[in-house]
N, C-alpha and C positions, 0 to 999 in steps of 0.2 A: 504494500499500499504506499503510495507516494505521499510525502508530506507537502502540503500546500501552505507553507509559511508566508508566502507573499500575500495570501488572501486573508490572513488573520488580521483582525483589527488591532491597532497598537494598545498597549496598556496605558492606563492613566499616568504612571510613573514615566514611561517612555515618552509620552507626549509632553510632559512637563520638562523632561530633560531636553528635548528637542527645542522647545520654546526657549528654555534657559540659555542654551548655546546660541541661539539667534540673538537674544537680548545681550548676552555678553559681548558679542561682536559689535553692538551699538551703545556700549557703556559710555562713550564720550557724548552722545547726544543727551543721555540722561543728566550728565554732569552740566552740560550747557543749558538745558532746560531748567535744572535746579538753580543754577546761578542767575539766570534771567528772571525766575520767579522771586528769588530773594531780592534782587535789585528792584524789581517792580514793587514788591512789598515795602522796601525801604522808601521808595518814591511816594508811595501811598501813605506811609507813616509820616513822611516829611510834609505833607499837605493834606491833612485830614478833611478839610472842607472840600477840596477839589475831588478827593476820592470818594467822599460821600455822594457828591453830585454825580459822579461817573457811576457809582453803584446804582443810584436811583434811576438814572437814565437807562441803564442796562435793563433793570426790572421793568421799567416803563415800556421800553420797546417790546420786550418779550410778552408782557401782558397785552399790549395793543395788538400785536400779531396774533396772539391766541384769541383774543376777543373778536377780532375781525374774521378770523377762520370759523369761529364758533357761530357768528351771525350768519356767515355763508352757509354753514352746516345746518343751521335751523331752517333755512329756506329749502335745502335739499331733502329734509325729512319731515316735511309738513304733515304728511299722513299719519305720522306716529300719534298724533293727539297731544303731544307735549311741546308744540311748536312754540308757544308763548314762553315756556320755561327755558328753552334752548336759547330763544332769542334774548330774553331779559338777562339771562346769565352771560351771554356773549357781549351785550351791551354794556353791562356792569364792568366786565373785565376790560373792554375797550375804553371806557370812560376812565377807569382807574389808571390804565396805562397812559392815556393822554394827559391826565393830571400829572403823573410822574415826569412825563416829558416836558410839559409846558410850565409847570411850577414845581420844580424838583425840591426846592428847599422846604416847601409846605409838605410835600409828600414825605421827605425825609423826617420831618417833625413827626408826623403821624406814624411812620413805620417805626421810628425810634420808640415812641410811646407804647405802641403795640408790642415791641420787642421787650420793653421793660415789664409790662403787665404779664406777658407770656413767661418771662424768666421767673417772676414771682410765683405765678400759679403752678408752673411745672415743678419749681423748687419745692413748694409746699406739698405737692403730690408725691414727690421723690422722698421727702422727709417723712411722710406718713408711711410710705412703703419700707423706707430704712428701718423705722421703729417696729414694723411688723416682722421684719427680718431679724430683729435684734439678737436672738441667740446665735444666729449663723455668723461664721467668720466673714469679716469684710463688710458687715453692715455699716460700720463706722465711716468707711469710705463713701458709701451711697449718702450718709447723713451729711458728710463734709461737703460733698459736691452739691448737694441740695442747698445747703446753707450758703454756699458761694454763689449759686444761682439767684437765691432770694436777695442776697446783699447786693449783687450786681443790678438786679432789677430795681431795687430801692434806690440805688445810686443814680441809675438812668433816669428814673421818674423824678428824683429830687432835683435833678439838674435840668429837667425839661422845661422849656422848649429848647433851651440853649444846647443841650446834649444832642439834639437832632442835628446840630451842624457838624458833629465830629464822631459820634459813636459808629455809624455804619462804616465810615472811612477807616476808622481804627480796627474794626472787625475784619474788613477787607485786607488791610495791610498785615495784620497778625496772621490771617489765614495764608496769604501769599508767602510770607516769610517762613512759616512752619512747614507748609506744603513744599516749598522750594528746598528747604533743609532736607526733608524726607526723600525728595527725588534725587538731590545731590548725593546723599549717603547711599541710595540705591545704586546710583551709577558707580560710585567708588567701590561698593560691595560687588557689583558685576565684574569689575575690572580684575579682581582676584581670581 
């Protein structure tokens, strides 16, 4: 009986090893991307107001495109009986996107307020969950992260509406720097 090794599907380990060797050959691209992201994050952190506006404009464009597409979609599925709901949802998304585009600082203030409230509510829920996990190892870390979230939310709301000028830009900058560092270290790890 002849062996048909060519027709066998590769194992997950073999597939990972194949992808890893392809990635190792491109380690320099990861390093370059990581450095670019760190520099972009530093620029964002250097001008928090500008990076807040850029963040809000990006959100606005995505919302406007999605809302416009949903309005078009509503007219395509009129026969479903939920035409008004699809249309209204699309129009609301479109309107929110246009507000972000045309008055980004007002949108930034409201997004920042929403973020602060969300951090407080989410932190309280995590704190309750942490105390329900109390006999388990690591429950304190959940409680600690919950307390940090609540404190950040309080800090954001206490500084509102002025915090709307810089919070989103700060978060963008921090995300870019940390993500860039992670990609940078991945590239150096692939070089080995």
